[in-house]
C-alpha positions as CSV (number, residue, x, y, z in Angstrom):
1,M,-26.6,7.8,-4.2
2,S,-25.0,5.0,-6.3
3,P,-24.9,1.6,-4.6
4,L,-21.2,1.6,-5.2
5,F,-20.7,4.7,-3.0
6,V,-23.1,3.4,-0.4
7,I,-21.0,0.3,0.0
8,A,-17.8,2.4,0.0
9,K,-19.2,4.8,2.6
10,K,-20.4,1.9,4.8
11,E,-17.1,0.1,4.7
12,L,-15.0,3.2,5.2
13,K,-17.1,4.1,8.3
14,G,-16.6,0.6,9.6
15,F,-12.8,1.0,9.1
16,L,-12.6,4.4,10.8
17,T,-14.8,3.4,13.8
18,S,-13.0,0.1,14.4
19,P,-10.7,-0.2,17.4
20,T,-8.2,-2.1,15.2
21,F,-7.8,1.1,13.0
22,Y,-7.0,3.3,16.1
23,V,-4.5,0.7,17.4
24,I,-2.8,0.6,14.1
25,A,-2.8,4.4,13.7
26,F,-1.3,4.8,17.2
27,L,1.5,2.3,16.4
28,F,2.1,4.1,13.1
29,T,2.4,7.4,14.9
30,L,4.6,6.0,17.6
31,I,7.0,4.3,15.2
32,F,7.1,7.3,12.8
33,S,7.8,9.7,15.6
34,L,10.7,7.6,16.9
35,T,12.3,6.8,13.6
36,Y,11.8,10.2,11.9
37,S,13.3,12.0,14.9
38,L,16.3,9.6,14.8
39,Y,16.8,9.9,11.1
40,L,16.5,13.7,11.2
41,Y,18.9,14.0,14.0
42,Q,21.4,11.8,12.2
43,F,21.0,13.8,9.0
44,I,21.6,17.1,10.8
45,E,24.7,15.8,12.5
46,M,26.1,14.3,9.3
47,S,25.4,17.5,7.4
48,K,27.4,19.5,10.0
49,M,30.4,17.2,9.6
50,M,30.2,17.2,5.8
51,V,29.5,20.9,5.2
52,N,33.2,21.6,4.8
53,T,34.2,18.2,3.3
54,P,34.8,18.3,-0.4
55,G,33.7,15.5,-2.7
56,V,30.8,14.3,-0.6
57,P,28.1,12.5,-2.7
58,A,25.1,14.7,-3.1
59,Q,22.7,12.0,-1.8
60,Q,24.4,12.1,1.6
61,T,23.5,15.8,2.0
62,N,20.0,15.5,0.5
63,I,17.2,15.3,3.1
64,H,15.1,13.4,0.6
65,Y,17.5,10.5,0.6
66,G,18.8,10.9,4.1
67,V,15.5,11.1,5.9
68,F,12.3,10.9,3.7
69,L,13.2,7.7,1.8
70,R,14.4,5.9,5.0
71,Q,11.0,6.8,6.6
72,L,9.1,5.6,3.5
73,S,10.9,2.2,3.7
74,Y,9.4,1.7,7.2
75,L,6.0,2.7,5.8
76,N,6.2,0.1,3.1
77,L,7.3,-2.6,5.5
78,M,4.5,-1.8,7.9
79,M,1.9,-1.8,5.1
80,I,2.9,-5.3,4.1
81,F,1.4,-6.5,7.4
82,V,-1.0,-3.7,8.2
83,V,-3.1,-3.7,5.0
84,P,-4.0,-7.4,5.4
85,A,-5.1,-6.6,9.0
86,L,-7.5,-3.9,7.7
87,T,-8.8,-5.8,4.6
88,M,-9.0,-9.3,5.9
89,K,-12.6,-8.7,7.1
90,L,-14.0,-7.2,3.9
91,F,-15.5,-10.5,2.7
92,A,-14.4,-13.1,5.2
93,E,-16.3,-11.6,8.1
94,E,-19.5,-11.1,6.1
95,K,-19.3,-14.8,5.0
96,K,-18.8,-15.8,8.6
97,L,-21.7,-13.7,9.8
98,R,-23.9,-14.8,6.9
99,T,-24.5,-11.2,5.8
100,F,-22.7,-11.9,2.5
101,D,-25.7,-13.8,1.2
102,L,-27.9,-10.8,1.9
103,L,-25.5,-8.5,0.0
104,L,-25.6,-10.9,-3.0
105,T,-29.4,-10.8,-3.1
106,S,-29.5,-7.0,-3.0
107,P,-29.8,-5.0,-6.2
108,V,-26.1,-4.4,-6.7
109,T,-23.7,-5.9,-9.2
110,S,-20.6,-7.9,-8.2
111,W,-18.4,-5.1,-9.6
112,Q,-20.2,-2.5,-7.4
113,I,-19.6,-4.7,-4.3
114,V,-15.9,-5.2,-5.1
115,I,-15.1,-1.6,-6.2
116,G,-17.1,-0.2,-3.2
117,K,-15.1,-2.2,-0.7
118,Y,-11.9,-1.5,-2.6
119,L,-12.5,2.3,-2.5
120,A,-13.0,2.0,1.3
121,A,-9.7,0.2,1.6
122,L,-8.0,2.9,-0.4
123,G,-9.5,5.5,1.9
124,V,-8.1,4.0,5.0
125,I,-4.7,3.5,3.3
126,F,-4.7,7.2,2.3
127,V,-5.2,8.1,6.0
128,L,-2.3,6.0,7.1
129,V,0.0,7.3,4.3
130,F,-1.0,10.9,5.3
131,L,0.0,10.2,8.9
132,S,3.5,9.6,7.6
133,F,3.4,12.7,5.3
134,V,2.7,14.9,8.3
135,Y,6.4,14.6,9.4
136,P,8.0,16.0,6.3
137,L,5.2,18.5,6.1
138,A,6.3,19.7,9.6
139,T,9.9,19.7,8.5
140,A,9.1,22.3,5.9
141,S,8.8,24.9,8.6
142,F,12.6,24.8,9.2
143,A,14.1,23.1,6.2
144,K,14.0,23.7,2.4
145,F,13.6,20.8,0.0
146,Q,12.0,19.9,-3.3
147,W,8.3,19.0,-3.0
148,A,7.9,17.3,-6.3
149,P,10.2,14.2,-5.6
150,L,8.6,13.9,-2.2
151,L,5.0,13.9,-3.5
152,I,5.9,11.4,-6.2
153,A,7.5,9.2,-3.6
154,Y,4.3,9.2,-1.5
155,L,2.3,8.6,-4.6
156,G,4.4,5.5,-5.2
157,L,3.8,4.3,-1.7
158,F,0.1,4.9,-2.0
159,L,0.0,2.9,-5.3
160,V,1.9,0.1,-3.6
161,G,-0.7,0.2,-0.8
162,A,-3.4,0.0,-3.5
163,V,-1.7,-3.1,-4.9
164,Y,-1.7,-4.7,-1.5
165,A,-5.4,-3.8,-1.0
166,A,-6.4,-5.4,-4.3
167,M,-4.5,-8.6,-3.6
168,N,-5.8,-8.7,0.0
169,L,-9.4,-8.1,-1.0
170,F,-9.1,-11.0,-3.4
171,S,-7.7,-13.1,-0.5
172,S,-10.6,-12.2,1.7
173,S,-13.1,-13.2,-1.0
174,L,-11.8,-16.7,-1.0
175,T,-12.6,-17.7,2.6
176,E,-14.8,-17.1,5.6
177,S,-11.8,-17.4,7.9
178,I,-10.3,-14.1,8.9
179,L,-7.1,-15.8,10.0
180,I,-6.6,-17.6,6.7
181,S,-7.4,-14.4,4.8
182,Y,-4.7,-12.5,6.8
183,V,-2.1,-15.2,6.2
184,V,-2.8,-15.5,2.5
185,S,-2.7,-11.7,2.2
186,V,0.7,-11.4,3.9
187,I,2.1,-14.2,1.7
188,L,0.9,-12.4,-1.5
189,N,2.3,-9.1,-0.3
190,I,5.7,-10.6,0.4
191,S,5.7,-12.8,-2.8
192,I,5.3,-9.8,-5.1
193,W,8.5,-8.4,-3.7
194,L,10.4,-11.7,-4.0
195,L,9.6,-11.9,-7.7
196,G,12.4,-9.4,-8.2
197,I,15.0,-11.9,-6.9
198,G,14.6,-13.8,-10.2
199,A,16.4,-10.9,-12.0
200,E,19.5,-11.5,-9.8
201,V,19.8,-15.3,-10.2
202,T,19.4,-15.6,-14.0
203,D,22.0,-15.1,-16.7
204,N,19.5,-14.8,-19.5
205,D,18.9,-11.2,-20.5
206,M,15.4,-11.7,-21.7
207,V,14.4,-13.6,-18.5
208,R,16.1,-10.9,-16.4
209,K,14.1,-8.2,-18.2
210,V,10.8,-10.1,-17.5
211,F,11.6,-10.4,-13.8
212,E,12.6,-6.7,-13.6
213,H,9.3,-5.7,-15.3
214,I,7.2,-7.8,-12.8
215,S,9.3,-6.7,-9.8
216,L,7.4,-4.3,-7.6
217,N,10.7,-3.0,-6.2
218,T,11.9,-1.9,-9.7
219,H,8.9,0.3,-10.3
220,L,8.7,1.6,-6.7
221,A,12.4,2.6,-6.8
222,S,11.9,5.1,-9.6
223,L,8.9,6.6,-7.9
224,V,10.5,7.1,-4.5
225,E,13.4,8.8,-6.2
226,G,10.9,11.3,-7.8
227,T,10.7,9.8,-11.3
228,I,7.4,8.8,-12.9
229,R,7.7,6.1,-15.6
230,T,4.7,5.1,-17.7
231,N,5.6,1.4,-17.7
232,G,5.7,1.5,-13.9
233,L,2.3,3.0,-13.6
234,I,0.9,0.6,-16.2
235,F,2.3,-2.4,-14.3
236,L,0.8,-1.2,-10.9
237,V,-2.6,-0.5,-12.5
238,S,-2.5,-3.8,-14.3
239,V,-1.8,-5.8,-11.1
240,I,-4.6,-3.9,-9.3
241,S,-7.0,-4.5,-12.2
242,M,-6.2,-8.2,-12.3
243,F,-6.8,-8.9,-8.6
244,L,-10.0,-6.8,-8.7
245,F,-11.2,-8.9,-11.6
246,L,-10.4,-12.1,-9.8
247,G,-12.2,-10.8,-6.7
248,E,-15.2,-9.9,-8.8
249,R,-15.2,-13.4,-10.4
250,V,-15.2,-15.0,-6.9
251,V,-18.1,-12.8,-5.8
252,E,-20.0,-13.6,-9.0
253,S,-19.5,-17.3,-8.5
254,H,-21.1,-17.0,-5.0
255,R,-24.0,-15.1,-6.5
256,W,-24.6,-17.9,-9.0
257,R,-24.5,-20.5,-6.3
258,A,-26.8,-18.5,-4.1
259,S,-29.4,-18.0,-6.8
């Protein structure tokens, strides 16, 4: 088996056997159960009132907007803080326990180390996103809705989680302090959303377009509404690639110092 997949398997096993993961999964399930039930009840009651009301906007009677997207907004908010809690140990803990030096001297490349750990992070993010997907999946037993927009919306949230994971892996590579890794990761996750504010405070059309292009909210908005845009996918993949590259450079610099 490739060293990359050995590292990914080891890290994923560490994630899925960690008490932290089960605490987070329990909190996810609890919050999703409460909010989804509330949103579904509100949507059903609103639909009853509006069934005979002419001129009602289509979005208000669409379960995708009335329930699913509201649930996804909670998922995104939680991932801003949860993904750092899961990824903060990827490098920081190994540095603290001095096992990172052993990893650097093993016959694996810096890219294999970074990508292996990143794939493990994606695996645990997929599990958490799937926990949220179980609720609309159960709703399909008594309600009809279009699957394509829902699947694209969840793809968008998974890609946003992948962006968080790449940034947070880079944060973890910078320090041996788990706390510092977590704080820096949360700051990065929030900052990438705040970039979009620049489009609202400038009068220059070119500057506004730049801010809109680098705004995570702009690209996620089209995905959660069921529209896949090439520029959005390119932006998300580019951000992921950039932070993985930065993480690999940090790991490689440690390898040079250790040799």
